PDBQT receptor file of N, H, CA, C and O in Angstrom, charges set to zero:
ATOM      1  N   UNK A   1     -18.667  12.943   3.515  1.00  0.00    +0.000 N 
ATOM      2  CA  UNK A   1     -17.794  13.495   4.446  1.00  0.00    +0.000 C 
ATOM      3  C   UNK A   1     -16.412  14.195   4.292  1.00  0.00    +0.000 C 
ATOM      4  O   UNK A   1     -15.623  13.602   3.557  1.00  0.00    +0.000 OA
ATOM      5  N   UNK A   2     -16.132  14.955   4.663  1.00  0.00    +0.000 N 
ATOM      6  H   UNK A   2     -16.773  15.438   5.260  1.00  0.00    +0.000 HD
ATOM      7  CA  UNK A   2     -14.506  15.798   4.055  1.00  0.00    +0.000 C 
ATOM      8  C   UNK A   2     -13.720  14.434   4.742  1.00  0.00    +0.000 C 
ATOM      9  O   UNK A   2     -14.087  13.819   5.744  1.00  0.00    +0.000 OA
ATOM     10  N   UNK A   3     -12.654  14.190   3.977  1.00  0.00    +0.000 N 
ATOM     11  H   UNK A   3     -12.356  14.689   3.163  1.00  0.00    +0.000 HD
ATOM     12  CA  UNK A   3     -11.421  13.628   4.381  1.00  0.00    +0.000 C 
ATOM     13  C   UNK A   3     -10.078  14.264   4.513  1.00  0.00    +0.000 C 
ATOM     14  O   UNK A   3      -9.804  15.318   3.940  1.00  0.00    +0.000 OA
ATOM     15  N   UNK A   4      -9.376  13.716   5.152  1.00  0.00    +0.000 N 
ATOM     16  H   UNK A   4      -9.598  12.859   5.617  1.00  0.00    +0.000 HD
ATOM     17  CA  UNK A   4      -8.081  14.253   5.499  1.00  0.00    +0.000 C 
ATOM     18  C   UNK A   4      -6.786  13.283   5.244  1.00  0.00    +0.000 C 
ATOM     19  O   UNK A   4      -6.949  12.099   4.949  1.00  0.00    +0.000 OA
ATOM     20  N   UNK A   5      -5.606  13.817   5.367  1.00  0.00    +0.000 N 
ATOM     21  H   UNK A   5      -5.474  14.778   5.607  1.00  0.00    +0.000 HD
ATOM     22  CA  UNK A   5      -4.500  12.953   5.342  1.00  0.00    +0.000 C 
ATOM     23  C   UNK A   5      -4.385  11.991   6.337  1.00  0.00    +0.000 C 
ATOM     24  O   UNK A   5      -4.564  12.451   7.465  1.00  0.00    +0.000 OA
ATOM     25  N   UNK A   6      -4.126  10.717   6.277  1.00  0.00    +0.000 N 
ATOM     26  H   UNK A   6      -3.981  10.343   5.361  1.00  0.00    +0.000 HD
ATOM     27  CA  UNK A   6      -4.052   9.814   7.240  1.00  0.00    +0.000 C 
ATOM     28  C   UNK A   6      -2.787  10.463   8.143  1.00  0.00    +0.000 C 
ATOM     29  O   UNK A   6      -2.861  10.640   9.359  1.00  0.00    +0.000 OA
ATOM     30  N   UNK A   7      -1.819  10.728   7.463  1.00  0.00    +0.000 N 
ATOM     31  H   UNK A   7      -1.759  10.585   6.475  1.00  0.00    +0.000 HD
ATOM     32  CA  UNK A   7      -0.415  10.805   8.271  1.00  0.00    +0.000 C 
ATOM     33  C   UNK A   7      -0.544  12.514   8.512  1.00  0.00    +0.000 C 
ATOM     34  O   UNK A   7      -0.823  13.175   7.511  1.00  0.00    +0.000 OA
ATOM     35  N   UNK A   8      -0.368  13.154   9.668  1.00  0.00    +0.000 N 
ATOM     36  H   UNK A   8      -0.141  12.617  10.481  1.00  0.00    +0.000 HD
ATOM     37  CA  UNK A   8      -0.330  14.704   9.794  1.00  0.00    +0.000 C 
ATOM     38  C   UNK A   8       1.354  14.905  10.027  1.00  0.00    +0.000 C 
ATOM     39  O   UNK A   8       1.928  15.240  11.064  1.00  0.00    +0.000 OA
ATOM     40  N   UNK A   9       1.863  14.621   8.863  1.00  0.00    +0.000 N 
ATOM     41  H   UNK A   9       1.398  14.349   8.021  1.00  0.00    +0.000 HD
ATOM     42  CA  UNK A   9       3.513  14.741   8.830  1.00  0.00    +0.000 C 
ATOM     43  C   UNK A   9       4.018  15.717   7.836  1.00  0.00    +0.000 C 
ATOM     44  O   UNK A   9       3.561  15.578   6.702  1.00  0.00    +0.000 OA
ATOM     45  N   UNK A  10       4.863  16.670   8.028  1.00  0.00    +0.000 N 
ATOM     46  H   UNK A  10       5.234  16.783   8.950  1.00  0.00    +0.000 HD
ATOM     47  CA  UNK A  10       5.319  17.328   6.821  1.00  0.00    +0.000 C 
ATOM     48  C   UNK A  10       6.640  17.103   6.030  1.00  0.00    +0.000 C 
ATOM     49  O   UNK A  10       6.987  17.948   5.204  1.00  0.00    +0.000 OA
ATOM     50  N   UNK A  11       7.249  16.197   6.215  1.00  0.00    +0.000 N 
ATOM     51  H   UNK A  11       6.967  15.511   6.886  1.00  0.00    +0.000 HD
ATOM     52  CA  UNK A  11       8.170  15.778   5.742  1.00  0.00    +0.000 C 
ATOM     53  C   UNK A  11       8.337  15.556   4.153  1.00  0.00    +0.000 C 
ATOM     54  O   UNK A  11       7.409  15.015   3.552  1.00  0.00    +0.000 OA
ATOM     55  N   UNK A  12       9.108  15.825   3.689  1.00  0.00    +0.000 N 
ATOM     56  H   UNK A  12       9.862  16.265   4.178  1.00  0.00    +0.000 HD
ATOM     57  CA  UNK A  12       9.228  15.872   1.893  1.00  0.00    +0.000 C 
ATOM     58  C   UNK A  12       8.749  14.550   1.265  1.00  0.00    +0.000 C 
ATOM     59  O   UNK A  12       7.819  14.416   0.471  1.00  0.00    +0.000 OA
ATOM     60  N   UNK A  13       9.523  13.637   1.747  1.00  0.00    +0.000 N 
ATOM     61  H   UNK A  13      10.279  13.746   2.392  1.00  0.00    +0.000 HD
ATOM     62  CA  UNK A  13       8.940  12.374   1.323  1.00  0.00    +0.000 C 
ATOM     63  C   UNK A  13       7.575  11.956   1.199  1.00  0.00    +0.000 C 
ATOM     64  O   UNK A  13       7.165  11.348   0.210  1.00  0.00    +0.000 OA
ATOM     65  N   UNK A  14       6.638  12.366   2.489  1.00  0.00    +0.000 N 
ATOM     66  H   UNK A  14       6.970  12.860   3.292  1.00  0.00    +0.000 HD
ATOM     67  CA  UNK A  14       5.594  12.419   2.704  1.00  0.00    +0.000 C 
ATOM     68  C   UNK A  14       4.523  13.004   1.787  1.00  0.00    +0.000 C 
ATOM     69  O   UNK A  14       3.586  12.458   1.203  1.00  0.00    +0.000 OA
ATOM     70  N   UNK A  15       5.020  14.540   1.839  1.00  0.00    +0.000 N 
ATOM     71  H   UNK A  15       5.781  14.983   2.313  1.00  0.00    +0.000 HD
ATOM     72  CA  UNK A  15       4.162  15.338   0.850  1.00  0.00    +0.000 C 
ATOM     73  C   UNK A  15       4.352  15.071  -0.463  1.00  0.00    +0.000 C 
ATOM     74  O   UNK A  15       3.466  15.448  -1.231  1.00  0.00    +0.000 OA
ATOM     75  N   UNK A  16       5.409  14.443  -0.956  1.00  0.00    +0.000 N 
ATOM     76  H   UNK A  16       6.128  14.137  -0.332  1.00  0.00    +0.000 HD
ATOM     77  CA  UNK A  16       5.239  14.058  -2.317  1.00  0.00    +0.000 C 
ATOM     78  C   UNK A  16       4.513  12.939  -2.936  1.00  0.00    +0.000 C 
ATOM     79  O   UNK A  16       4.365  12.773  -4.147  1.00  0.00    +0.000 OA
ATOM     80  N   UNK A  17       4.061  12.165  -1.966  1.00  0.00    +0.000 N 
ATOM     81  H   UNK A  17       4.181  12.300  -0.982  1.00  0.00    +0.000 HD
ATOM     82  CA  UNK A  17       2.993  11.078  -2.125  1.00  0.00    +0.000 C 
ATOM     83  C   UNK A  17       1.739  11.250  -1.447  1.00  0.00    +0.000 C 
ATOM     84  O   UNK A  17       0.880  10.370  -1.403  1.00  0.00    +0.000 OA
ATOM     85  N   UNK A  18       1.633  12.397  -0.914  1.00  0.00    +0.000 N 
ATOM     86  H   UNK A  18       2.331  13.112  -0.951  1.00  0.00    +0.000 HD
ATOM     87  CA  UNK A  18       0.389  12.550  -0.169  1.00  0.00    +0.000 C 
ATOM     88  C   UNK A  18      -0.926  11.984  -0.872  1.00  0.00    +0.000 C 
ATOM     89  O   UNK A  18      -1.837  11.447  -0.243  1.00  0.00    +0.000 OA
ATOM     90  N   UNK A  19      -0.913  12.183  -2.361  1.00  0.00    +0.000 N 
ATOM     91  H   UNK A  19      -0.173  12.619  -2.873  1.00  0.00    +0.000 HD
ATOM     92  CA  UNK A  19      -2.090  11.716  -3.046  1.00  0.00    +0.000 C 
ATOM     93  C   UNK A  19      -2.348  10.279  -3.181  1.00  0.00    +0.000 C 
ATOM     94  O   UNK A  19      -3.408   9.764  -3.536  1.00  0.00    +0.000 OA
ATOM     95  N   UNK A  20      -1.256   9.695  -2.857  1.00  0.00    +0.000 N 
ATOM     96  H   UNK A  20      -0.395  10.114  -2.569  1.00  0.00    +0.000 HD
ATOM     97  CA  UNK A  20      -1.219   8.094  -2.985  1.00  0.00    +0.000 C 
ATOM     98  C   UNK A  20      -1.619   7.475  -1.789  1.00  0.00    +0.000 C 
ATOM     99  O   UNK A  20      -1.983   6.300  -1.830  1.00  0.00    +0.000 OA
ATOM    100  N   UNK A  21      -1.600   8.187  -0.574  1.00  0.00    +0.000 N 
ATOM    101  H   UNK A  21      -1.304   9.141  -0.540  1.00  0.00    +0.000 HD
ATOM    102  CA  UNK A  21      -1.725   7.585   0.826  1.00  0.00    +0.000 C 
ATOM    103  C   UNK A  21      -3.235   7.363   1.066  1.00  0.00    +0.000 C 
ATOM    104  O   UNK A  21      -4.161   7.931   0.488  1.00  0.00    +0.000 OA
ATOM    105  N   UNK A  22      -3.291   6.539   1.913  1.00  0.00    +0.000 N 
ATOM    106  H   UNK A  22      -2.538   6.077   2.383  1.00  0.00    +0.000 HD
ATOM    107  CA  UNK A  22      -4.838   6.351   2.411  1.00  0.00    +0.000 C 
ATOM    108  C   UNK A  22      -5.299   7.884   3.130  1.00  0.00    +0.000 C 
ATOM    109  O   UNK A  22      -4.563   8.745   3.611  1.00  0.00    +0.000 OA
ATOM    110  N   UNK A  23      -6.629   7.867   3.018  1.00  0.00    +0.000 N 
ATOM    111  H   UNK A  23      -7.227   7.167   2.627  1.00  0.00    +0.000 HD
ATOM    112  CA  UNK A  23      -7.186   9.123   3.747  1.00  0.00    +0.000 C 
ATOM    113  C   UNK A  23      -8.060   8.546   4.907  1.00  0.00    +0.000 C 
ATOM    114  O   UNK A  23      -8.376   7.359   4.987  1.00  0.00    +0.000 OA
ATOM    115  N   UNK A  24      -8.409   9.505   5.786  1.00  0.00    +0.000 N 
ATOM    116  H   UNK A  24      -8.152  10.469   5.722  1.00  0.00    +0.000 HD
ATOM    117  CA  UNK A  24      -9.353   9.183   6.860  1.00  0.00    +0.000 C 
ATOM    118  C   UNK A  24     -10.461  10.151   7.023  1.00  0.00    +0.000 C 
ATOM    119  O   UNK A  24     -10.370  11.270   6.519  1.00  0.00    +0.000 OA
ATOM    120  N   UNK A  25     -11.413   9.815   7.641  1.00  0.00    +0.000 N 
ATOM    121  H   UNK A  25     -11.487   8.906   8.050  1.00  0.00    +0.000 HD
ATOM    122  CA  UNK A  25     -12.626  10.611   7.749  1.00  0.00    +0.000 C 
ATOM    123  C   UNK A  25     -12.433  11.789   9.003  1.00  0.00    +0.000 C 
ATOM    124  O   UNK A  25     -11.543  11.799   9.853  1.00  0.00    +0.000 OA
ATOM    125  N   UNK A  26     -13.336  12.576   8.867  1.00  0.00    +0.000 N 
ATOM    126  H   UNK A  26     -14.059  12.568   8.176  1.00  0.00    +0.000 HD
ATOM    127  CA  UNK A  26     -13.103  13.607   9.736  1.00  0.00    +0.000 C 
ATOM    128  C   UNK A  26     -14.242  13.361  11.159  1.00  0.00    +0.000 C 
ATOM    129  O   UNK A  26     -14.207  14.021  12.198  1.00  0.00    +0.000 OA
ATOM    130  N   UNK A  27     -14.999  12.475  10.909  1.00  0.00    +0.000 N 
ATOM    131  H   UNK A  27     -15.027  11.939  10.066  1.00  0.00    +0.000 HD
ATOM    132  CA  UNK A  27     -15.853  11.974  12.206  1.00  0.00    +0.000 C 
ATOM    133  C   UNK A  27     -16.110  10.507  12.039  1.00  0.00    +0.000 C 
ATOM    134  O   UNK A  27     -15.784   9.743  11.131  1.00  0.00    +0.000 OA
ATOM    135  N   UNK A  28     -16.806  10.302  13.197  1.00  0.00    +0.000 N 
ATOM    136  H   UNK A  28     -17.070  10.923  13.935  1.00  0.00    +0.000 HD
ATOM    137  CA  UNK A  28     -17.248   8.849  13.254  1.00  0.00    +0.000 C 
ATOM    138  C   UNK A  28     -16.411   7.859  13.210  1.00  0.00    +0.000 C 
ATOM    139  O   UNK A  28     -15.239   8.199  13.376  1.00  0.00    +0.000 OA
ATOM    140  N   UNK A  29     -16.613   6.681  13.033  1.00  0.00    +0.000 N 
ATOM    141  H   UNK A  29     -17.565   6.405  12.898  1.00  0.00    +0.000 HD
ATOM    142  CA  UNK A  29     -15.674   5.497  13.024  1.00  0.00    +0.000 C 
ATOM    143  C   UNK A  29     -14.502   5.777  12.064  1.00  0.00    +0.000 C 
ATOM    144  O   UNK A  29     -13.396   5.282  12.282  1.00  0.00    +0.000 OA
ATOM    145  N   UNK A  30     -14.748   6.592  10.972  1.00  0.00    +0.000 N 
ATOM    146  H   UNK A  30     -15.646   6.994  10.795  1.00  0.00    +0.000 HD
ATOM    147  CA  UNK A  30     -13.495   6.855  10.166  1.00  0.00    +0.000 C 
ATOM    148  C   UNK A  30     -12.466   7.850  10.495  1.00  0.00    +0.000 C 
ATOM    149  O   UNK A  30     -11.482   8.073   9.789  1.00  0.00    +0.000 OA
ATOM    150  N   UNK A  31     -12.741   8.431  11.593  1.00  0.00    +0.000 N 
ATOM    151  H   UNK A  31     -13.540   8.249  12.166  1.00  0.00    +0.000 HD
ATOM    152  CA  UNK A  31     -11.650   9.390  12.111  1.00  0.00    +0.000 C 
ATOM    153  C   UNK A  31     -10.623   8.552  12.782  1.00  0.00    +0.000 C 
ATOM    154  O   UNK A  31     -10.957   7.559  13.428  1.00  0.00    +0.000 OA
ATOM    155  N   UNK A  32      -9.393   8.915  12.653  1.00  0.00    +0.000 N 
ATOM    156  H   UNK A  32      -9.121   9.722  12.128  1.00  0.00    +0.000 HD
ATOM    157  CA  UNK A  32      -8.266   8.057  13.386  1.00  0.00    +0.000 C 
ATOM    158  C   UNK A  32      -7.604   9.082  14.414  1.00  0.00    +0.000 C 
ATOM    159  O   UNK A  32      -7.145  10.160  14.035  1.00  0.00    +0.000 OA
ATOM    160  N   UNK A  33      -7.590   8.699  15.633  1.00  0.00    +0.000 N 
ATOM    161  H   UNK A  33      -7.963   7.823  15.941  1.00  0.00    +0.000 HD
ATOM    162  CA  UNK A  33      -6.866   9.560  16.589  1.00  0.00    +0.000 C 
ATOM    163  C   UNK A  33      -5.370   9.518  16.698  1.00  0.00    +0.000 C 
ATOM    164  O   UNK A  33      -4.722  10.394  17.271  1.00  0.00    +0.000 OA
ATOM    165  N   UNK A  34      -4.815   8.390  16.084  1.00  0.00    +0.000 N 
ATOM    166  H   UNK A  34      -5.341   7.678  15.618  1.00  0.00    +0.000 HD
ATOM    167  CA  UNK A  34      -3.508   8.295  16.180  1.00  0.00    +0.000 C 
ATOM    168  C   UNK A  34      -3.213   7.837  17.570  1.00  0.00    +0.000 C 
ATOM    169  O   UNK A  34      -2.023   7.724  17.864  1.00  0.00    +0.000 OA
ATOM    170  N   UNK A  35      -4.075   7.570  18.426  1.00  0.00    +0.000 N 
ATOM    171  H   UNK A  35      -5.041   7.662  18.187  1.00  0.00    +0.000 HD
ATOM    172  CA  UNK A  35      -3.874   7.037  19.838  1.00  0.00    +0.000 C 
ATOM    173  C   UNK A  35      -4.445   5.667  20.107  1.00  0.00    +0.000 C 
ATOM    174  O   UNK A  35      -5.610   5.566  20.492  1.00  0.00    +0.000 OA
ATOM    175  N   UNK A  36      -3.702   4.636  19.929  1.00  0.00    +0.000 N 
ATOM    176  H   UNK A  36      -2.755   4.718  19.616  1.00  0.00    +0.000 HD
ATOM    177  CA  UNK A  36      -4.115   3.200  20.052  1.00  0.00    +0.000 C 
ATOM    178  C   UNK A  36      -5.185   2.960  21.131  1.00  0.00    +0.000 C 
ATOM    179  O   UNK A  36      -6.238   2.362  20.908  1.00  0.00    +0.000 OA
ATOM    180  N   UNK A  37      -4.907   3.361  22.050  1.00  0.00    +0.000 N 
ATOM    181  H   UNK A  37      -4.051   3.847  22.231  1.00  0.00    +0.000 HD
ATOM    182  CA  UNK A  37      -6.176   3.203  23.338  1.00  0.00    +0.000 C 
ATOM    183  C   UNK A  37      -7.460   3.767  22.990  1.00  0.00    +0.000 C 
ATOM    184  O   UNK A  37      -8.485   3.090  23.054  1.00  0.00    +0.000 OA
ATOM    185  N   UNK A  38      -7.450   4.996  22.619  1.00  0.00    +0.000 N 
ATOM    186  H   UNK A  38      -6.617   5.547  22.567  1.00  0.00    +0.000 HD
ATOM    187  CA  UNK A  38      -8.784   5.701  22.218  1.00  0.00    +0.000 C 
ATOM    188  C   UNK A  38      -9.422   4.796  20.792  1.00  0.00    +0.000 C 
ATOM    189  O   UNK A  38     -10.631   4.665  20.600  1.00  0.00    +0.000 OA
ATOM    190  N   UNK A  39      -8.513   4.312  20.012  1.00  0.00    +0.000 N 
ATOM    191  H   UNK A  39      -7.531   4.419  20.169  1.00  0.00    +0.000 HD
ATOM    192  CA  UNK A  39      -9.110   3.861  18.915  1.00  0.00    +0.000 C 
ATOM    193  C   UNK A  39      -9.731   2.479  19.039  1.00  0.00    +0.000 C 
ATOM    194  O   UNK A  39     -10.728   2.141  18.401  1.00  0.00    +0.000 OA
ATOM    195  N   UNK A  40      -9.058   1.671  19.928  1.00  0.00    +0.000 N 
ATOM    196  H   UNK A  40      -8.248   1.944  20.445  1.00  0.00    +0.000 HD
ATOM    197  CA  UNK A  40      -9.425   0.405  20.291  1.00  0.00    +0.000 C 
ATOM    198  C   UNK A  40     -10.859   0.548  21.209  1.00  0.00    +0.000 C 
ATOM    199  O   UNK A  40     -11.866  -0.103  20.929  1.00  0.00    +0.000 OA
ATOM    200  N   UNK A  41     -10.794   1.403  22.228  1.00  0.00    +0.000 N 
ATOM    201  H   UNK A  41      -9.976   1.932  22.455  1.00  0.00    +0.000 HD
ATOM    202  CA  UNK A  41     -12.090   1.782  22.867  1.00  0.00    +0.000 C 
ATOM    203  C   UNK A  41     -13.077   2.055  21.950  1.00  0.00    +0.000 C 
ATOM    204  O   UNK A  41     -14.134   1.433  22.048  1.00  0.00    +0.000 OA
ATOM    205  N   UNK A  42     -12.901   3.053  20.880  1.00  0.00    +0.000 N 
ATOM    206  H   UNK A  42     -12.042   3.559  20.800  1.00  0.00    +0.000 HD
ATOM    207  CA  UNK A  42     -14.226   3.427  20.173  1.00  0.00    +0.000 C 
ATOM    208  C   UNK A  42     -14.610   2.287  19.060  1.00  0.00    +0.000 C 
ATOM    209  O   UNK A  42     -15.755   2.076  18.660  1.00  0.00    +0.000 OA
ATOM    210  N   UNK A  43     -13.653   1.723  18.716  1.00  0.00    +0.000 N 
ATOM    211  H   UNK A  43     -12.722   1.894  19.040  1.00  0.00    +0.000 HD
ATOM    212  CA  UNK A  43     -13.833   0.728  17.467  1.00  0.00    +0.000 C 
ATOM    213  C   UNK A  43     -14.498  -0.720  18.192  1.00  0.00    +0.000 C 
ATOM    214  O   UNK A  43     -15.349  -1.433  17.660  1.00  0.00    +0.000 OA
ATOM    215  N   UNK A  44     -13.932  -0.917  19.402  1.00  0.00    +0.000 N 
ATOM    216  H   UNK A  44     -13.241  -0.338  19.834  1.00  0.00    +0.000 HD
ATOM    217  CA  UNK A  44     -14.534  -2.379  20.017  1.00  0.00    +0.000 C 
ATOM    218  C   UNK A  44     -15.852  -2.045  20.731  1.00  0.00    +0.000 C 
ATOM    219  O   UNK A  44     -16.578  -3.032  20.849  1.00  0.00    +0.000 OA
ATOM    220  N   UNK A  45     -16.365  -0.858  21.257  1.00  0.00    +0.000 N 
ATOM    221  H   UNK A  45     -15.775  -0.056  21.161  1.00  0.00    +0.000 HD
ATOM    222  CA  UNK A  45     -17.576  -0.499  21.811  1.00  0.00    +0.000 C 
ATOM    223  C   UNK A  45     -18.618   0.097  20.870  1.00  0.00    +0.000 C 
ATOM    224  O   UNK A  45     -19.799  -0.048  21.187  1.00  0.00    +0.000 OA
ATOM    225  N   UNK A  46     -18.337   0.706  19.826  1.00  0.00    +0.000 N 
ATOM    226  H   UNK A  46     -17.377   0.823  19.568  1.00  0.00    +0.000 HD
ATOM    227  CA  UNK A  46     -19.236   1.342  18.993  1.00  0.00    +0.000 C 
ATOM    228  C   UNK A  46     -19.611   0.474  17.483  1.00  0.00    +0.000 C 
ATOM    229  O   UNK A  46     -18.781  -0.037  16.731  1.00  0.00    +0.000 OA
ATOM    230  N   UNK A  47     -20.729   0.485  17.356  1.00  0.00    +0.000 N 
ATOM    231  H   UNK A  47     -21.403   0.900  17.967  1.00  0.00    +0.000 HD
ATOM    232  CA  UNK A  47     -20.852  -0.293  15.839  1.00  0.00    +0.000 C 
ATOM    233  C   UNK A  47     -20.349   0.686  14.586  1.00  0.00    +0.000 C 
ATOM    234  O   UNK A  47     -20.449   1.910  14.666  1.00  0.00    +0.000 OA
ATOM    235  N   UNK A  48     -19.907   0.142  13.652  1.00  0.00    +0.000 N 
ATOM    236  H   UNK A  48     -19.826  -0.853  13.587  1.00  0.00    +0.000 HD
ATOM    237  CA  UNK A  48     -19.432   0.584  12.519  1.00  0.00    +0.000 C 
ATOM    238  C   UNK A  48     -20.670   0.346  11.601  1.00  0.00    +0.000 C 
ATOM    239  O   UNK A  48     -21.011  -0.782  11.245  1.00  0.00    +0.000 OA
ATOM    240  N   UNK A  49     -21.397   1.628  11.199  1.00  0.00    +0.000 N 
ATOM    241  H   UNK A  49     -21.120   2.545  11.489  1.00  0.00    +0.000 HD
ATOM    242  CA  UNK A  49     -22.210   1.391  10.088  1.00  0.00    +0.000 C 
ATOM    243  C   UNK A  49     -22.323   2.393   9.287  1.00  0.00    +0.000 C 
ATOM    244  O   UNK A  49     -22.381   3.569   9.646  1.00  0.00    +0.000 OA
ATOM    245  N   UNK A  50     -22.367   1.927   7.989  1.00  0.00    +0.000 N 
ATOM    246  H   UNK A  50     -22.320   0.972   7.698  1.00  0.00    +0.000 HD
ATOM    247  CA  UNK A  50     -22.404   2.971   6.846  1.00  0.00    +0.000 C 
ATOM    248  C   UNK A  50     -22.981   2.121   5.772  1.00  0.00    +0.000 C 
ATOM    249  O   UNK A  50     -22.533   1.056   5.347  1.00  0.00    +0.000 OA
ATOM    250  N   UNK A  51     -24.032   2.753   5.409  1.00  0.00    +0.000 N 
ATOM    251  H   UNK A  51     -24.397   3.617   5.754  1.00  0.00    +0.000 HD
ATOM    252  CA  UNK A  51     -24.767   1.975   4.003  1.00  0.00    +0.000 C 
ATOM    253  C   UNK A  51     -24.007   2.023   2.720  1.00  0.00    +0.000 C 
ATOM    254  O   UNK A  51     -24.365   1.307   1.785  1.00  0.00    +0.000 OA
ATOM    255  N   UNK A  52     -22.856   2.917   2.600  1.00  0.00    +0.000 N 
ATOM    256  H   UNK A  52     -22.565   3.499   3.360  1.00  0.00    +0.000 HD
ATOM    257  CA  UNK A  52     -22.142   2.860   1.632  1.00  0.00    +0.000 C 
ATOM    258  C   UNK A  52     -21.116   1.763   1.357  1.00  0.00    +0.000 C 
ATOM    259  O   UNK A  52     -20.638   1.545   0.244  1.00  0.00    +0.000 OA
ATOM    260  N   UNK A  53     -20.802   1.042   2.556  1.00  0.00    +0.000 N 
ATOM    261  H   UNK A  53     -21.190   1.219   3.460  1.00  0.00    +0.000 HD
ATOM    262  CA  UNK A  53     -19.773   0.116   2.650  1.00  0.00    +0.000 C 
ATOM    263  C   UNK A  53     -20.278  -1.073   1.730  1.00  0.00    +0.000 C 
ATOM    264  O   UNK A  53     -21.484  -1.314   1.772  1.00  0.00    +0.000 OA
ATOM    265  N   UNK A  54     -19.376  -1.929   0.805  1.00  0.00    +0.000 N 
ATOM    266  H   UNK A  54     -18.396  -1.733   0.771  1.00  0.00    +0.000 HD
ATOM    267  CA  UNK A  54     -19.883  -3.055   0.349  1.00  0.00    +0.000 C 
ATOM    268  C   UNK A  54     -18.374  -3.838   0.375  1.00  0.00    +0.000 C 
ATOM    269  O   UNK A  54     -17.329  -3.510  -0.186  1.00  0.00    +0.000 OA
ATOM    270  N   UNK A  55     -18.694  -5.080   1.307  1.00  0.00    +0.000 N 
ATOM    271  H   UNK A  55     -19.544  -5.346   1.762  1.00  0.00    +0.000 HD
ATOM    272  CA  UNK A  55     -17.735  -6.064   1.054  1.00  0.00    +0.000 C 
ATOM    273  C   UNK A  55     -17.002  -6.412  -0.293  1.00  0.00    +0.000 C 
ATOM    274  O   UNK A  55     -17.761  -6.755  -1.200  1.00  0.00    +0.000 OA
ATOM    275  N   UNK A  56     -15.797  -6.388  -0.551  1.00  0.00    +0.000 N 
ATOM    276  H   UNK A  56     -15.180  -6.109   0.186  1.00  0.00    +0.000 HD
ATOM    277  CA  UNK A  56     -15.233  -6.775  -1.824  1.00  0.00    +0.000 C 
ATOM    278  C   UNK A  56     -13.608  -7.577  -1.570  1.00  0.00    +0.000 C 
ATOM    279  O   UNK A  56     -12.947  -7.703  -0.540  1.00  0.00    +0.000 OA
ATOM    280  N   UNK A  57     -13.387  -7.949  -2.750  1.00  0.00    +0.000 N 
ATOM    281  H   UNK A  57     -13.924  -7.847  -3.587  1.00  0.00    +0.000 HD
ATOM    282  CA  UNK A  57     -11.918  -8.721  -2.346  1.00  0.00    +0.000 C 
ATOM    283  C   UNK A  57     -10.866  -7.783  -2.451  1.00  0.00    +0.000 C 
ATOM    284  O   UNK A  57     -11.100  -6.757  -3.091  1.00  0.00    +0.000 OA
ATOM    285  N   UNK A  58      -9.719  -7.947  -1.928  1.00  0.00    +0.000 N 
ATOM    286  H   UNK A  58      -9.529  -8.780  -1.408  1.00  0.00    +0.000 HD
ATOM    287  CA  UNK A  58      -8.685  -7.036  -1.632  1.00  0.00    +0.000 C 
ATOM    288  C   UNK A  58      -7.911  -6.628  -3.211  1.00  0.00    +0.000 C 
ATOM    289  O   UNK A  58      -7.717  -7.436  -4.120  1.00  0.00    +0.000 OA
ATOM    290  N   UNK A  59      -7.623  -5.450  -3.222  1.00  0.00    +0.000 N 
ATOM    291  H   UNK A  59      -7.781  -4.794  -2.485  1.00  0.00    +0.000 HD
ATOM    292  CA  UNK A  59      -6.855  -5.102  -4.411  1.00  0.00    +0.000 C 
ATOM    293  C   UNK A  59      -5.349  -5.515  -4.445  1.00  0.00    +0.000 C 
ATOM    294  O   UNK A  59      -4.641  -5.399  -5.445  1.00  0.00    +0.000 OA
ATOM    295  N   UNK A  60      -4.939  -6.009  -3.243  1.00  0.00    +0.000 N 
ATOM    296  H   UNK A  60      -5.514  -6.103  -2.430  1.00  0.00    +0.000 HD
ATOM    297  CA  UNK A  60      -3.611  -6.439  -3.172  1.00  0.00    +0.000 C 
ATOM    298  C   UNK A  60      -3.318  -7.667  -4.096  1.00  0.00    +0.000 C 
ATOM    299  O   UNK A  60      -3.975  -8.707  -4.062  1.00  0.00    +0.000 OA
ATOM    300  N   UNK A  61      -2.300  -7.440  -4.893  1.00  0.00    +0.000 N 
ATOM    301  H   UNK A  61      -1.766  -6.595  -4.921  1.00  0.00    +0.000 HD
ATOM    302  CA  UNK A  61      -1.832  -8.654  -5.724  1.00  0.00    +0.000 C 
ATOM    303  C   UNK A  61      -1.313  -9.751  -4.962  1.00  0.00    +0.000 C 
ATOM    304  O   UNK A  61      -0.759  -9.638  -3.868  1.00  0.00    +0.000 OA
ATOM    305  N   UNK A  62      -1.537 -10.920  -5.646  1.00  0.00    +0.000 N 
ATOM    306  H   UNK A  62      -1.988 -11.012  -6.535  1.00  0.00    +0.000 HD
ATOM    307  CA  UNK A  62      -1.272 -12.176  -4.783  1.00  0.00    +0.000 C 
ATOM    308  C   UNK A  62       0.301 -12.388  -5.194  1.00  0.00    +0.000 C 
ATOM    309  O   UNK A  62       0.894 -12.108  -6.236  1.00  0.00    +0.000 OA
ATOM    310  N   UNK A  63       0.778 -13.032  -3.889  1.00  0.00    +0.000 N 
ATOM    311  H   UNK A  63       0.296 -13.260  -3.043  1.00  0.00    +0.000 HD
ATOM    312  CA  UNK A  63       2.191 -13.349  -3.754  1.00  0.00    +0.000 C 
ATOM    313  C   UNK A  63       2.655 -14.119  -4.854  1.00  0.00    +0.000 C 
ATOM    314  O   UNK A  63       1.792 -14.877  -5.298  1.00  0.00    +0.000 OA
ATOM    315  N   UNK A  64       3.868 -14.160  -5.487  1.00  0.00    +0.000 N 
ATOM    316  H   UNK A  64       4.569 -13.544  -5.126  1.00  0.00    +0.000 HD
ATOM    317  CA  UNK A  64       4.274 -15.144  -6.313  1.00  0.00    +0.000 C 
ATOM    318  C   UNK A  64       5.394 -16.041  -5.653  1.00  0.00    +0.000 C 
ATOM    319  O   UNK A  64       5.874 -16.987  -6.278  1.00  0.00    +0.000 OA
TER     320      UNK A  64
């Protein structure tokens, strides 16, 4: 599936780190509408099925 930038902003500080920011899909449950109510409705009422998903531990470092 093609992806696009999570944030649709043209600010310089965003454009400089665009390759480091999360991406979103263009369809299905991976598209983010940036409208909280639309996203909650879709995600709470629709199943998220993706055979490529595999549960894993977070890559976030532990706090010291």
